[in-house]
C-alpha positions as CSV (number, residue, x, y, z in Angstrom):
1,M,142.9,47.8,243.2
2,A,143.2,45.5,240.2
3,S,141.3,45.8,236.9
4,Y,141.2,43.5,233.9
5,R,140.4,43.8,230.2
6,Q,140.5,41.6,227.3
7,R,142.5,42.7,224.2
8,S,143.2,40.7,221.0
9,G,142.4,37.5,222.7
10,K,144.6,38.1,225.8
11,W,144.0,39.5,229.3
12,Q,145.7,42.6,230.6
13,A,145.8,43.2,234.3
14,R,146.3,46.6,235.8
15,V,147.1,47.4,239.5
16,L,146.5,50.9,240.8
17,R,147.7,51.9,244.2
18,D,148.3,55.4,245.7
19,G,151.9,56.1,246.0
20,Y,153.0,53.4,243.6
21,P,153.5,53.6,239.8
22,D,150.8,51.8,237.7
23,Q,151.6,48.2,237.0
24,T,150.3,46.4,233.9
25,K,151.0,43.0,232.4
26,T,149.4,40.9,229.7
27,F,148.5,37.1,230.1
28,A,147.0,34.4,228.0
29,T,144.2,33.7,230.5
30,K,142.3,35.8,233.0
31,A,143.2,33.3,235.7
32,D,146.9,34.0,235.2
33,A,146.2,37.8,235.2
34,E,144.3,37.6,238.5
35,K,147.0,35.5,240.1
36,W,149.7,38.0,239.1
37,A,147.6,40.9,240.4
38,R,146.9,39.2,243.7
39,A,150.6,38.5,244.2
40,L,151.6,42.0,243.3
41,E,149.0,43.5,245.7
42,S,150.3,41.3,248.5
43,E,153.9,42.5,247.9
44,I,152.6,46.1,248.1
45,D,150.7,45.4,251.3
46,K,153.8,43.9,252.9
47,G,156.0,46.7,251.8
48,Q,158.1,44.3,249.6
49,F,157.2,45.6,246.2
50,V,159.9,46.9,243.9
51,S,159.0,48.1,240.5
52,V,160.9,46.5,237.6
53,S,159.0,48.2,234.9
54,E,161.9,50.5,234.1
55,A,164.2,47.5,234.0
56,Q,161.9,45.8,231.6
57,R,161.8,48.8,229.2
58,T,165.6,49.4,229.3
59,T,168.2,47.2,227.6
60,L,171.8,46.8,228.7
61,G,172.7,48.7,225.5
62,N,170.5,51.6,226.6
63,V,172.3,51.7,230.0
64,I,175.8,51.6,228.4
65,E,174.8,54.4,226.1
66,R,173.7,56.6,229.0
67,Y,176.8,55.6,231.0
68,L,178.9,56.8,228.0
69,A,177.1,60.1,227.9
70,E,177.0,60.9,231.6
71,V,179.8,59.0,233.4
72,T,182.6,58.1,231.0
73,P,183.6,61.7,229.9
74,S,184.7,62.5,233.5
75,M,186.8,59.4,233.8
76,K,190.5,58.9,233.0
77,G,191.0,57.0,229.8
78,A,187.6,58.1,228.6
79,S,188.5,57.7,224.9
80,E,189.7,54.1,225.3
81,D,186.8,53.2,227.5
82,T,184.4,54.6,225.0
83,I,185.8,52.4,222.2
84,R,185.6,49.3,224.4
85,L,182.1,50.0,225.7
86,K,180.8,50.7,222.2
87,A,182.2,47.3,221.1
88,I,180.2,45.6,223.9
89,M,177.1,47.4,222.7
90,R,177.4,45.5,219.4
91,K,177.3,42.2,221.2
92,P,174.1,40.2,221.5
93,I,174.0,40.6,225.3
94,A,173.4,44.4,224.9
95,R,169.9,43.6,223.4
96,W,168.6,42.0,226.6
97,S,166.5,44.0,228.9
98,M,167.9,44.8,232.4
99,A,165.1,42.7,233.9
100,N,166.2,39.7,231.9
101,L,169.9,40.1,232.2
102,S,170.6,36.9,234.2
103,A,173.9,35.5,235.5
104,A,173.5,32.7,232.9
105,R,173.5,35.2,230.1
106,I,176.5,37.0,231.6
107,A,178.3,33.7,231.8
108,T,177.5,33.0,228.1
109,F,179.0,36.4,227.2
110,R,182.1,35.6,229.3
111,D,182.6,32.2,227.5
112,E,182.1,33.7,224.1
113,R,184.6,36.5,224.8
114,L,187.2,34.0,226.2
115,R,187.3,32.4,222.7
116,E,188.1,35.8,221.2
117,V,190.3,37.7,223.6
118,S,192.6,37.1,226.6
119,A,191.3,36.3,230.2
120,G,192.6,39.7,231.3
121,T,190.5,41.5,228.8
122,V,187.4,39.5,229.8
123,I,188.0,40.3,233.5
124,R,188.2,44.0,232.6
125,E,185.0,43.8,230.5
126,L,183.1,42.1,233.4
127,A,184.3,44.8,235.7
128,Y,183.0,47.4,233.3
129,L,179.6,45.7,233.2
130,S,179.4,45.4,236.9
131,A,180.2,49.1,237.4
132,I,177.6,50.2,234.8
133,I,174.9,48.0,236.3
134,N,175.6,49.3,239.8
135,Q,175.4,52.9,238.5
136,A,172.0,52.0,236.9
137,R,170.8,50.4,240.2
138,K,171.9,53.3,242.5
139,E,171.0,56.3,240.4
140,W,168.8,55.5,237.5
141,G,166.0,53.5,239.0
142,I,166.8,50.2,237.5
143,N,165.7,47.8,240.3
144,V,167.6,44.6,239.4
145,P,170.3,42.6,241.2
146,N,173.8,42.7,239.7
147,P,174.2,39.4,237.9
148,V,177.9,40.0,237.2
149,Q,178.5,39.4,240.9
150,M,177.2,35.9,240.6
151,V,179.4,34.9,237.7
152,R,182.7,33.2,238.1
153,K,185.6,35.4,236.8
154,P,188.3,33.8,234.6
155,Q,191.5,33.0,236.3
156,S,193.7,36.1,236.3
157,P,196.7,35.7,234.0
158,Q,200.2,35.9,235.4
159,S,201.7,39.3,235.4
160,R,204.0,40.0,232.5
161,S,207.7,40.0,233.1
162,R,208.9,41.0,229.6
163,V,212.0,43.2,229.7
164,L,213.6,44.2,226.4
165,T,217.3,43.4,225.8
166,D,219.7,46.0,224.3
167,D,219.6,44.2,221.0
168,E,215.8,44.2,220.9
169,I,215.7,48.0,221.7
170,S,218.1,48.7,218.9
171,K,215.9,46.7,216.5
172,L,212.8,48.4,217.6
173,L,214.3,51.9,217.4
174,M,215.6,51.1,213.9
175,A,212.1,50.0,212.8
176,L,210.7,53.3,214.2
177,E,212.9,55.5,212.0
178,P,210.4,58.1,210.5
179,T,211.0,57.3,206.8
180,G,208.3,57.5,204.2
181,R,204.8,57.8,205.7
182,R,205.9,56.7,209.2
183,S,205.0,59.1,212.0
184,Q,207.8,61.3,213.4
185,W,206.4,61.0,216.9
186,T,206.5,57.2,217.6
187,K,210.2,56.9,217.9
188,P,210.7,59.7,220.5
189,A,207.6,58.4,222.4
190,V,209.4,55.0,222.7
191,Q,212.7,56.7,223.6
192,L,211.1,58.8,226.3
193,A,209.2,55.7,227.7
194,L,212.5,53.9,228.0
195,A,214.3,56.9,229.5
196,T,211.7,58.1,232.0
197,A,209.5,55.0,232.8
198,M,206.4,57.2,232.1
199,R,203.2,55.4,231.3
200,R,201.9,55.9,227.7
201,G,199.0,58.1,228.9
202,E,201.4,60.3,230.9
203,L,203.6,60.8,227.9
204,L,200.7,61.7,225.6
205,S,199.3,64.2,228.1
206,L,202.6,65.9,228.8
207,R,202.8,69.5,227.7
208,W,205.9,71.6,227.0
209,E,205.0,74.1,229.7
210,H,205.6,71.3,232.2
211,V,209.0,70.3,230.9
212,D,212.0,72.1,232.5
213,L,215.2,71.0,230.6
214,Q,217.4,73.3,232.7
215,N,216.4,71.6,235.9
216,R,215.9,68.3,234.2
217,T,212.3,67.6,235.3
218,A,208.9,66.9,233.8
219,F,205.8,67.6,235.8
220,L,202.8,65.3,235.4
221,S,199.7,67.0,236.8
222,D,197.5,64.0,236.7
223,T,198.7,60.4,236.9
224,K,197.1,56.9,237.1
225,N,197.1,56.9,240.9
226,G,195.4,60.3,241.0
227,E,198.4,62.3,242.3
228,S,200.8,64.7,240.5
229,R,204.4,63.7,240.0
230,T,207.6,65.4,239.0
231,V,209.8,63.0,236.9
232,P,213.6,63.5,237.0
233,L,215.1,63.5,233.5
234,S,218.2,61.6,232.7
235,T,220.8,62.9,230.2
236,A,219.3,60.6,227.5
237,A,215.8,61.9,228.2
238,V,216.9,65.6,228.1
239,Q,218.5,64.9,224.7
240,V,215.3,63.4,223.3
241,F,213.3,66.4,224.5
242,A,215.8,68.9,223.1
243,E,215.7,67.3,219.6
244,L,211.9,67.2,219.5
245,P,210.0,69.7,217.3
246,R,207.5,71.9,219.1
247,H,203.9,71.3,218.0
248,I,201.5,74.2,217.9
249,S,199.2,72.4,220.4
250,G,201.8,72.6,223.1
251,V,201.7,68.8,223.6
252,V,205.0,67.1,223.6
253,I,203.8,64.0,221.7
254,P,200.8,65.2,219.8
255,V,199.2,61.9,218.7
256,K,196.2,59.9,219.9
257,F,196.4,56.8,222.1
258,F,195.3,54.4,219.4
259,S,197.4,56.0,216.7
260,L,200.5,55.5,218.8
261,D,199.4,52.0,219.6
262,A,198.9,51.1,215.9
263,A,202.3,52.6,214.9
264,F,204.1,50.8,217.7
265,K,202.6,47.4,216.6
266,R,203.6,47.9,213.0
267,A,207.2,48.8,214.1
268,R,207.2,45.8,216.4
269,K,206.3,43.5,213.5
270,R,209.0,45.0,211.3
271,A,211.5,44.5,214.0
272,G,210.4,40.8,214.5
273,L,209.5,41.4,218.1
274,E,206.0,39.8,218.4
275,D,205.9,39.5,222.1
276,V,206.4,43.1,223.0
277,R,203.9,45.6,224.2
278,F,204.3,49.3,224.8
279,H,203.9,48.9,228.5
280,D,206.9,46.6,228.5
281,L,209.0,49.7,227.9
282,R,208.0,51.0,231.3
283,R,209.0,47.7,232.9
284,T,212.3,47.7,231.0
285,A,213.0,51.3,232.1
286,I,212.3,50.6,235.8
287,T,214.5,47.5,235.7
288,R,217.4,49.6,234.3
289,M,216.8,52.4,236.8
290,A,217.0,50.0,239.7
291,E,220.7,49.5,238.9
292,K,221.3,53.2,239.5
293,L,218.7,53.6,242.2
294,P,219.0,50.6,244.6
295,N,216.9,52.5,247.2
296,V,213.3,51.3,246.4
297,I,211.9,54.6,247.9
298,E,213.8,56.6,245.3
299,L,212.9,54.2,242.6
300,A,209.2,54.4,243.5
301,A,209.4,58.3,243.5
302,V,210.6,58.1,239.9
303,S,208.1,55.5,238.7
304,G,205.1,56.9,240.6
305,H,204.2,53.6,242.4
306,K,202.5,53.9,245.8
307,S,202.8,50.2,246.6
308,L,206.1,48.5,246.7
309,M,204.3,45.2,245.9
310,V,203.2,46.7,242.6
311,L,206.7,48.1,241.9
312,K,208.0,44.6,242.5
313,R,206.0,43.4,239.4
314,Y,207.9,45.9,237.3
315,Y,211.4,45.5,238.6
316,R,212.6,42.3,237.0
317,P,216.3,41.6,237.7
318,T,217.7,38.2,236.5
319,A,219.1,35.7,238.9
320,S,222.6,36.2,237.4
321,E,222.4,39.9,237.9
322,L,221.5,39.4,241.6
323,A,224.3,36.9,241.9
324,Q,226.8,39.4,240.7
325,K,225.6,41.9,243.3
326,L,226.0,39.3,246.0
327,G,229.7,38.9,245.0
């Protein structure tokens, strides 16, 4: 049953029905209030009513904040995800209510971000938003469609093929020498990435208790693909491990993700290698290992790839190298 009352020159409609939450809305005229109430009662009678009151009270920023508190801590890469999501919370889109979060507003966010960051970053941010909105819809009572699904994604960038040359590696390692205030951990992290093909996150989570220099192995209990992996260590890798000081924490490379990233970027600039990323070290390592491990199954066992199609993106031999193998 609907009731109406006038407040401050406007009309408030209120619909009460057993088994449903109270619904109220304010209008400029009583006729508009009655029209809304009749439509709402009709939806209830037909079993088509879905309450959006929670979605109207909740902003995207509120949802992201709850996601950070309840979901993100249990995910891999939680620290990096937290920084990225908090950055989105500072954007104007975070101030819109979930009920008013339209595809057009998501598209505006996409276009603004494309002027600031790469297409790959925007694709990841849209994926974040989609996952967060789906979480809110399924478990938090936010009854809205997912507008991200209706927005065109930027064209995916071509996968990187950057492999460092011997000369570039020498310049980079020289720029990483721990002189002055430079960290003593950045150079060995780079050396181990080149010698083992471990991902940055795997290197930073590796503990001494999982390193066996006698049997030349390093055990990774949790990797990107969700499985554990034992990495064989080359003579060069064993030497780096043997020369490393032991930190009281038991972690082999006791630095944070973003600290290592910042130190690497500064060294890259000193070495004059602008187009180099830390992950390129993994691609370089896999390409070099392929010369010693021509069996792709063995190569995948070292790199930790489940899919040979993904491994193909990392193994980057040149045409001249393949021509020499052909004879």
